[in-house]
ROTOR-452442 format. One line per field, with one value per residue: x, y, z of N, C-alpha, C in turn; residue in one letter; residue number from 1. Coordinates in nm, 2 decimals. Each point is the difference from the previous one (the first is absolute). Layout:
# ROTOR-452442
n_px = X:... .
n_py = Y:... .
n_pz = Z:... .
ca_px = X:... .
ca_py = Y:... .
ca_pz = Z:... .
c_px = X:... .
c_py = Y:... .
c_pz = Z:... .
residu = A:... .
num = NUM:... .
# end
This chain:
# ROTOR-452442
n_px = 3.38:-0.03:-0.01:-0.10:0.06:0.06:-0.11:0.02:0.04:0.03:0.03:0.06:0.05:0.03:0.04:0.06:0.04:0.03:0.05:0.05:0.03:0.04:0.07:0.03:0.02:0.05:0.06:0.02:0.03:0.07:0.04:0.03:0.05:0.06:0.04:0.03:0.06:0.05:-0.11:-0.05:0.04:0.11:0.04:-0.12:-0.02:0.12:-0.02:-0.12:-0.03:0.13:-0.03:0.03:-0.11:-0.06:0.05:-0.02:-0.12:-0.02:0.05:-0.07:-0.10:0.02:0.02:-0.11:-0.06:0.05:-0.03:-0.12:-0.02:0.05:-0.08:-0.10:0.04:0.02:-0.11 .
n_py = -0.11:0.09:-0.09:0.08:-0.06:0.11:0.03:0.13:0.02:0.12:-0.06:-0.09:0.09:0.08:-0.10:-0.04:0.12:0.01:-0.12:0.03:0.12:-0.05:-0.09:0.09:0.09:-0.09:-0.04:0.13:0.02:-0.11:0.03:0.12:-0.06:-0.09:0.10:0.06:-0.11:-0.03:-0.07:0.11:0.05:-0.04:0.12:0.03:-0.11:0.04:0.13:0.03:-0.09:0.02:0.00:-0.10:-0.07:0.12:0.02:-0.13:0.01:0.12:-0.05:-0.11:0.08:0.09:-0.11:-0.05:0.11:0.01:-0.13:0.02:0.12:-0.07:-0.10:0.09:0.05:-0.11:-0.05 .
n_pz = -2.29:0.09:0.09:0.03:0.11:0.04:0.07:-0.02:0.12:-0.05:-0.11:0.07:0.08:-0.10:-0.07:0.11:0.02:-0.12:-0.01:0.12:-0.04:-0.12:0.07:0.09:-0.09:-0.08:0.12:0.03:-0.13:0.00:0.12:-0.04:-0.11:0.08:0.08:-0.12:-0.04:0.11:0.04:0.06:0.12:-0.07:-0.01:-0.02:-0.08:-0.04:-0.01:-0.04:-0.09:-0.01:-0.13:0.09:-0.04:0.00:0.12:0.03:-0.06:0.06:0.11:-0.02:-0.03:0.10:0.08:-0.05:0.02:0.12:0.01:-0.05:0.07:0.10:-0.03:-0.02:0.12:0.07:-0.06 .
ca_px = -0.13:0.00:-0.13:-0.02:-0.08:-0.04:-0.06:0.04:-0.09:-0.10:-0.10:-0.08:-0.08:-0.10:-0.09:-0.08:-0.10:-0.10:-0.08:-0.08:-0.11:-0.09:-0.07:-0.09:-0.11:-0.08:-0.07:-0.11:-0.10:-0.08:-0.09:-0.11:-0.09:-0.08:-0.10:-0.10:-0.08:-0.08:-0.10:0.03:0.12:0.10:0.08:-0.10:-0.01:0.12:0.03:-0.11:-0.07:0.10:-0.03:0.12:0.02:0.02:0.14:0.08:-0.01:0.06:0.15:0.05:-0.02:0.11:0.12:0.00:0.02:0.14:0.08:-0.02:0.07:0.15:0.05:0.00:0.11:0.13:0.00 .
ca_py = 0.02:-0.04:-0.05:0.05:-0.09:0.07:0.13:0.08:-0.01:0.11:-0.04:-0.11:0.06:0.08:-0.10:-0.06:0.10:0.03:-0.12:-0.02:0.10:-0.05:-0.12:0.04:0.07:-0.10:-0.08:0.08:0.02:-0.13:-0.01:0.09:-0.05:-0.11:0.06:0.07:-0.10:-0.08:0.07:0.04:0.07:-0.10:0.06:0.02:-0.13:-0.04:0.09:0.02:-0.13:-0.10:-0.12:-0.07:-0.08:0.10:0.05:-0.10:-0.01:0.12:-0.02:-0.10:0.06:0.10:-0.07:-0.06:0.11:0.04:-0.10:0.02:0.12:-0.02:-0.09:0.07:0.10:-0.08:-0.05 .
ca_pz = 0.06:0.14:0.05:0.13:0.08:0.12:-0.02:0.11:0.12:0.00:-0.10:0.07:0.11:-0.07:-0.07:0.10:0.05:-0.10:-0.01:0.12:0.00:-0.10:0.05:0.10:-0.06:-0.06:0.10:0.06:-0.10:-0.01:0.11:-0.02:-0.11:0.06:0.09:-0.08:-0.08:0.09:0.07:0.13:0.01:0.05:0.11:0.11:0.05:0.07:0.12:0.09:0.04:0.03:-0.07:-0.01:-0.13:-0.11:0.02:-0.05:-0.14:-0.06:0.01:-0.10:-0.13:-0.02:-0.02:-0.13:-0.10:0.01:-0.06:-0.14:-0.04:0.02:-0.11:-0.12:0.00:-0.01:-0.14 .
c_px = 0.00:-0.14:0.00:-0.09:-0.06:-0.06:0.04:-0.10:-0.11:-0.11:-0.09:-0.10:-0.12:-0.10:-0.09:-0.11:-0.11:-0.09:-0.08:-0.12:-0.11:-0.08:-0.10:-0.12:-0.09:-0.08:-0.11:-0.11:-0.08:-0.09:-0.12:-0.10:-0.09:-0.10:-0.11:-0.10:-0.09:-0.11:0.05:0.13:0.10:0.07:-0.09:-0.02:0.12:0.02:-0.11:-0.06:0.09:-0.02:0.13:0.02:0.03:0.14:0.10:0.00:0.07:0.15:0.05:-0.01:0.12:0.14:0.02:0.02:0.15:0.10:0.00:0.08:0.15:0.05:0.00:0.11:0.13:0.01:0.03 .
c_py = -0.05:-0.04:0.05:-0.09:0.07:0.14:0.09:0.00:0.10:-0.04:-0.11:0.06:0.08:-0.09:-0.07:0.09:0.03:-0.12:-0.03:0.10:-0.04:-0.12:0.04:0.07:-0.10:-0.09:0.08:0.02:-0.13:-0.02:0.10:-0.04:-0.11:0.05:0.07:-0.10:-0.09:0.08:0.03:0.08:-0.08:0.06:0.02:-0.13:-0.05:0.08:0.00:-0.13:-0.11:-0.14:-0.08:-0.09:0.09:0.05:-0.11:-0.01:0.12:-0.01:-0.09:0.06:0.10:-0.07:-0.07:0.11:0.05:-0.10:0.01:0.12:-0.02:-0.09:0.08:0.11:-0.07:-0.05:-0.14 .
c_pz = 0.15:0.04:0.15:0.08:0.12:-0.03:0.12:0.11:-0.01:-0.10:0.06:0.10:-0.06:-0.06:0.11:0.06:-0.10:-0.02:0.12:0.00:-0.10:0.05:0.11:-0.06:-0.07:0.09:0.06:-0.10:-0.02:0.12:-0.01:-0.10:0.05:0.09:-0.07:-0.07:0.10:0.08:0.14:0.01:0.07:0.13:0.13:0.07:0.08:0.12:0.10:0.05:0.03:-0.06:-0.03:-0.13:-0.12:0.01:-0.05:-0.15:-0.07:0.01:-0.10:-0.14:-0.02:-0.02:-0.14:-0.11:0.01:-0.06:-0.16:-0.05:0.01:-0.12:-0.14:-0.01:-0.03:-0.14:0.00 .
residu = X:X:X:X:X:X:X:X:X:X:X:X:X:X:X:X:X:X:X:X:X:X:X:X:X:X:X:X:X:X:X:X:X:X:X:X:X:X:X:X:X:X:X:X:X:X:X:X:X:X:X:X:X:X:X:X:X:X:X:X:X:X:X:X:X:X:X:X:X:X:X:X:X:X:X .
num = 1:2:3:4:5:6:7:8:9:10:11:12:13:14:15:16:17:18:19:20:21:22:23:24:25:26:27:28:29:30:31:32:33:34:35:36:37:38:39:40:41:42:43:44:45:46:47:48:49:50:51:52:53:54:55:56:57:58:59:60:61:62:63:64:65:66:67:68:69:70:71:72:73:74:75 .
# end
């Protein structure tokens, strides 16, 4: 019985692309859900009214969600 320690390069690249796509979609969906649940329009506040504290909070939120998604994908 052989133990394979290495995965072919093509398999690793395809897996990375697929998991990256899944992670990006999940992060965008999480941001859209938070925008839907909270009062007001998050993106209008950021783009039109230049709400800096909201931008900092949104950035921290998205970064936190991405860390959680990455940890769940890596396992």
